C-alpha positions in Angstrom: -27.4 -16.9 -11.5 -30.8 -16.1 -11.7 -33.3 -17.0 -14.1 -35.5 -14.2 -16.3 -37.7 -13.7 -19.3 -38.3 -11.0 -21.6 -41.5 -10.7 -22.7 -42.5 -10.0 -26.3 -43.2 -6.2 -26.7 -45.2 -7.1 -29.0 -47.8 -10.2 -27.9 -50.7 -9.0 -26.2 -50.9 -8.2 -22.7 -53.3 -11.5 -21.5 -50.9 -13.5 -23.5 -47.7 -12.1 -21.7 -49.4 -12.7 -18.5 -50.3 -16.1 -18.7 -46.9 -16.7 -19.8 -45.8 -15.2 -16.6 -48.1 -16.8 -14.4 -46.6 -20.1 -15.9 -42.7 -19.0 -15.9 -43.0 -18.3 -12.0 -44.4 -21.5 -11.3 -41.8 -23.0 -13.5 -38.9 -21.4 -11.2 -38.7 -18.1 -13.1 -36.7 -15.7 -11.3 -37.6 -12.3 -13.1 -40.1 -10.8 -15.5 -39.0 -7.7 -17.9 -41.4 -5.7 -20.1 -39.6 -4.0 -23.1 -40.8 -0.5 -24.7 -40.5 0.0 -27.5 -43.4 1.0 -30.2 -45.7 -1.6 -29.0 -47.5 -1.6 -25.9 -46.5 0.5 -23.2 -44.6 -1.2 -19.9 -45.7 0.2 -17.6 -49.3 -1.3 -17.4 -47.8 -4.9 -17.7 -45.0 -4.1 -15.2 -49.0 -3.1 -13.1 -50.9 -6.6 -13.7 -48.2 -8.9 -13.6 -47.6 -7.4 -9.9 -51.1 -8.2 -9.2 -50.9 -11.8 -11.0 -47.7 -12.6 -8.7 -46.1 -13.4 -5.5 -41.8 -13.8 -6.1 -41.0 -13.0 -9.9 -39.4 -9.5 -9.7 -41.0 -7.8 -12.3 -38.5 -5.3 -14.7 -39.1 -2.7 -17.5 -36.9 -0.9 -19.8 -38.2 3.0 -20.9 -36.0 5.3 -22.3 -35.0 7.9 -20.6 -36.7 9.9 -23.8 -40.3 9.3 -23.3 -41.1 10.3 -20.0 -39.8 12.9 -17.5 -37.1 11.5 -14.8 -39.8 12.5 -12.2 -42.2 10.1 -14.0 -40.1 7.7 -14.2 -39.0 7.6 -10.2 -43.1 7.8 -10.0 -44.0 4.8 -11.6 -40.8 2.3 -10.7 -41.9 3.7 -7.1 -46.0 2.7 -8.1 -44.7 -0.9 -9.2 -42.9 -1.5 -6.4 -45.5 -0.4 -3.9 -48.1 -3.0 -5.4 -45.4 -5.9 -6.0 -44.4 -5.2 -1.7 -40.6 -4.6 -3.2 -40.2 -6.7 -6.0 -40.3 -3.6 -9.0 -36.8 -3.5 -11.0 -36.2 -0.5 -12.8 -33.8 -0.5 -16.1 -33.5 2.6 -18.1 -32.2 3.2 -21.3 -32.0 5.9 -23.8 -32.8 3.2 -27.1 -31.9 4.8 -30.2 -33.2 8.2 -32.7 -35.6 5.4 -34.8 -37.8 5.3 -31.5 -37.1 8.6 -30.2 -37.3 10.7 -32.8 -39.3 8.3 -35.4 -41.9 7.3 -32.4 -41.9 9.8 -29.4 -40.9 12.9 -31.8 -38.0 13.8 -28.9 -34.2 14.8 -30.6 -32.1 12.2 -30.1 -29.4 14.7 -27.8 -27.1 14.0 -25.0 -28.3 10.0 -24.6 -25.2 9.8 -21.8 -26.4 13.0 -19.8 -29.8 11.9 -19.9 -29.2 8.1 -18.6 -27.1 10.3 -15.5 -29.7 13.0 -15.2 -32.7 10.1 -14.9 -30.6 7.6 -13.0 -30.0 10.7 -10.3 -33.2 11.5 -10.1 -34.7 8.8 -9.8 -32.7 7.9 -6.5 -33.5 11.0 -5.3 -37.2 10.9 -5.3 -37.1 7.9 -4.1 -34.7 8.9 -0.9 -38.1 11.8 -1.0 -35.6 14.4 -1.0 -36.0 17.5 -3.3 -36.6 17.2 -6.8 -37.1 21.1 -9.2 -37.6 21.5 -12.1 -35.0 23.6 -14.7 -35.8 23.8 -17.9 -37.5 20.7 -19.2 -35.7 18.3 -16.7 -36.4 17.8 -12.9 -32.8 17.8 -11.3 -31.7 16.4 -7.7 -30.5 19.3 -5.3 -29.7 19.2 -2.0 -32.8 20.1 0.0 -34.2 23.8 1.0 -31.5 25.0 -2.1 -33.0 26.1 -5.8 -32.5 28.1 -8.3 -35.9 30.0 -8.5 -36.9 28.8 -11.8 -39.4 26.0 -10.0 -40.5 24.9 -6.5 -38.8 22.4 -5.0 -40.9 19.4 -4.6 -40.4 15.5 -2.9 -42.5 12.6 -3.5 -46.1 12.6 -1.3 -45.9 9.4 -0.6 -43.1 7.4 1.1 -42.3 4.7 -1.4 -42.6 1.2 -0.4 -38.1 0.6 -1.0 -36.5 3.6 -0.6 -33.7 2.1 -2.6 -34.8 0.2 -6.5 -32.3 -2.0 -8.4 -31.4 0.3 -11.5 -30.3 -1.6 -14.6 -28.8 0.8 -16.9 -28.9 -1.4 -20.6 -26.1 -0.5 -22.8 -24.3 -1.5 -25.3 -22.1 1.8 -26.9 -18.9 2.3 -24.7 -19.9 5.7 -23.4 -23.1 4.3 -22.3 -21.4 0.6 -20.5 -18.9 3.1 -18.5 -22.1 5.1 -16.9 -23.9 2.0 -16.1 -20.5 0.3 -14.0 -20.1 3.6 -12.9 -24.2 4.1 -11.7 -26.1 1.1 -12.0 -27.1 -1.9 -10.1 -26.9 -4.0 -12.4 -25.2 -3.9 -16.1 -27.9 -5.2 -19.3 -26.1 -5.7 -23.3 -28.8 -7.2 -25.3 -26.5 -9.2 -26.9 -23.7 -10.3 -24.7 -21.3 -13.1 -24.8 -18.5 -14.2 -22.5 -15.8 -13.2 -24.9 -17.0 -9.4 -25.3 -17.7 -9.0 -21.7 -13.8 -9.9 -20.7 -12.7 -8.6 -23.9 -14.5 -5.9 -26.7 -16.4 -4.0 -23.2 -13.3 -4.5 -20.3 -12.1 -1.6 -20.9 -15.5 0.9 -20.7 -16.2 -1.8 -17.7 -13.0 -1.0 -15.6 -12.8 2.7 -17.0 -16.5 3.2 -15.1 -15.7 1.3 -11.9 -13.0 3.3 -10.8 -15.6 5.5 -11.3 -18.2 4.5 -8.8 -19.3 4.6 -5.5 -17.3 2.1 -3.3 -20.1 1.8 -0.8 -22.3 0.9 -3.5 -22.8 -2.9 -4.1 -21.0 -5.0 -7.0 -22.1 -4.6 -10.3 -24.6 -7.2 -11.7 -24.5 -8.4 -15.2 -27.3 -9.6 -16.6 -27.7 -11.9 -20.4 -30.4 -12.3 -22.4 -30.7 -14.9 -25.7 -32.4 -17.0 -27.1 -32.5 -20.2 -25.3 -33.5 -24.2 -25.6 -31.9 -27.3 -23.9 -32.2 -30.3 -25.6 -31.6 -30.6 -29.5 -34.3 -32.1 -32.7 -36.8 -29.6 -33.8 -37.0 -27.2 -30.7 -33.3 -27.1 -31.2 -34.1 -26.1 -34.4 -37.1 -23.7 -33.7 -34.6 -22.0 -31.2 -31.8 -21.0 -34.0 -34.1 -20.2 -36.2 -35.8 -17.7 -33.4 -32.3 -16.2 -32.6 -31.9 -15.4 -36.8 -35.2 -14.0 -35.9 -34.2 -11.7 -33.5 -30.2 -10.9 -34.5 -31.7 -10.0 -37.7 -33.9 -7.4 -36.6 -32.2 -5.8 -33.9 -28.9 -6.0 -36.4 -31.0 -5.0 -39.0 -33.5 -2.4 -38.5 -33.5 -1.1 -34.5 -31.5 1.7 -36.7 -30.1 3.4 -39.3 -27.1 2.8 -41.6 -25.7 5.6 -40.3 -26.0 4.7 -36.3 -27.0 1.2 -34.9 -25.7 0.6 -31.4 -26.6 -3.9 -31.8 -24.5 -4.0 -35.4 -22.0 -2.2 -33.5 -22.2 -4.1 -30.9 -22.0 -7.5 -32.9 -19.2 -6.0 -35.2 -17.2 -5.2 -32.3 -17.3 -9.2 -31.3 -15.5 -10.3 -34.5 -19.3 -10.2 -37.6 -18.2 -7.1 -38.7 -19.3 -8.2 -42.2 -21.5 -10.6 -41.6 -23.8 -7.1 -39.6 -23.0 -5.0 -42.7 -24.3 -7.6 -45.3 -27.5 -8.2 -43.0 -28.6 -4.2 -42.5 -28.4 -3.9 -46.2 -30.8 -6.7 -47.0 -32.7 -5.2 -43.8 -32.9 -1.9 -44.9 -33.8 -2.8 -48.5 -37.0 -4.6 -46.9 -35.7 -8.7 -47.6 -35.7 -9.5 -44.3 -35.9 -13.1 -44.9 -32.2 -12.3 -46.6 -31.1 -10.6 -44.0 -32.5 -13.6 -41.4 -30.4 -15.3 -43.9 -27.6 -14.0 -43.3 -26.9 -14.7 -40.0 -23.9 -17.4 -39.3 -23.8 -20.3 -37.4 -21.5 -19.0 -35.9 -23.1 -16.3 -34.8 -26.2 -18.0 -32.9 -23.3 -19.7 -31.3 -22.0 -16.7 -29.7 -25.5 -15.0 -28.9 -27.8 -17.7 -28.0 -27.4 -21.0 -25.6 -28.5 -23.4 -27.8 -27.9 -27.4 -26.7 -28.0 -30.5 -25.0 -27.6 -30.6 -21.2 -23.8 -30.9 -20.7 -23.4 -28.1 -23.4 -25.9 -25.7 -22.0 -24.7 -26.5 -18.5 -21.0 -25.3 -19.9 -22.3 -22.2 -21.9 -23.7 -21.1 -18.6 -20.2 -21.6 -16.2 -18.5 -19.1 -18.9 -20.8 -16.8 -18.1 -21.3 -17.0 -14.9 -16.9 -16.4 -14.5 -17.1 -13.6 -17.0 -20.0 -12.2 -14.2 -23.2 -12.3 -15.9 -26.0 -12.5 -12.5 -28.7 -13.2 -14.4 -29.8 -14.8 -18.1 -32.9 -13.8 -19.1 -34.3 -16.0 -22.1 -35.5 -13.9 -24.5 -38.9 -14.2 -26.3 -38.9 -16.1 -29.1 -37.2 -18.8 -27.0 -39.4 -22.1 -27.8 -41.5 -22.9 -24.7 -40.2 -20.7 -22.3 -40.9 -22.8 -19.1 -39.4 -25.5 -19.9 -36.6 -24.2 -20.8 -36.9 -22.2 -17.5 -37.4 -25.6 -15.7 -34.2 -27.0 -18.1 -32.8 -24.1 -17.0 -33.3 -24.1 -13.6 -31.4 -27.9 -13.2 -28.4 -26.8 -14.8 -27.4 -23.4 -13.2 -24.2 -22.5 -11.0 
């Protein structure tokens, strides 16, 4: 199981780079840059490529914020700068970011995601993309619709197959990830949810998967801490803040993928109460409403034997990468501790 770290999308890039360098020295395998309405992700990815030697560099870009061709170019550029260490994370985000920040209609999310994955792989292979309407779509060489000039990447990418990670929580997105992606990343994941709630869409998507593509890898992210005392309490408080933010604030009352996922894990009543408080502007109340059982299910906090048991359960459920989220106290120390416990 690899160890990753998810950077704070609101942190200053300089602080993030300091953390990434220290995490790489501590044994971290991957660093991820989320993108919502803080700083953009590609700028930080390029800087990370320049200041690290071994770390794999990923970002989850919303498919609505750039054209598919530009997304392909962006990851190709990072891959070249890093000598083949880029990971292409893709997701739909949600209406709050897509419509509220980018001003783009949140329409046909699965279609957009499927088209971007296909367009990226087509571009990286230096095959033809032609603009048809607002989106470039992959076409066989020499074919066209007459609506634009067929184009291919002028430069040769570092690799013609950059790993694609699809971040998804809703069943349709999970099916698509299992069908097309190299890895699937649900933000909140527990062994029980992977083998239970998400088992049906994973099985359906896997049945449609190209048999020539390697087995789907699975990422999990969590606030982590190994040990007890004040560090463990700080980690639990950070987990409550993170859960309350996503379940309560990253969406509307009608649509919130994070709330839906946590509800499906057996916390429907608690998730609804958290959302009510958050949407009413009572942030601290929302955090206080996150129960211990939810923290236990979604975070990785405990002494060495307890964390080792949790890591083994995640591995048994198919998790291949555990990424520490930004709220993790002293993340470099945790990276080093996890490295000694990984199955």
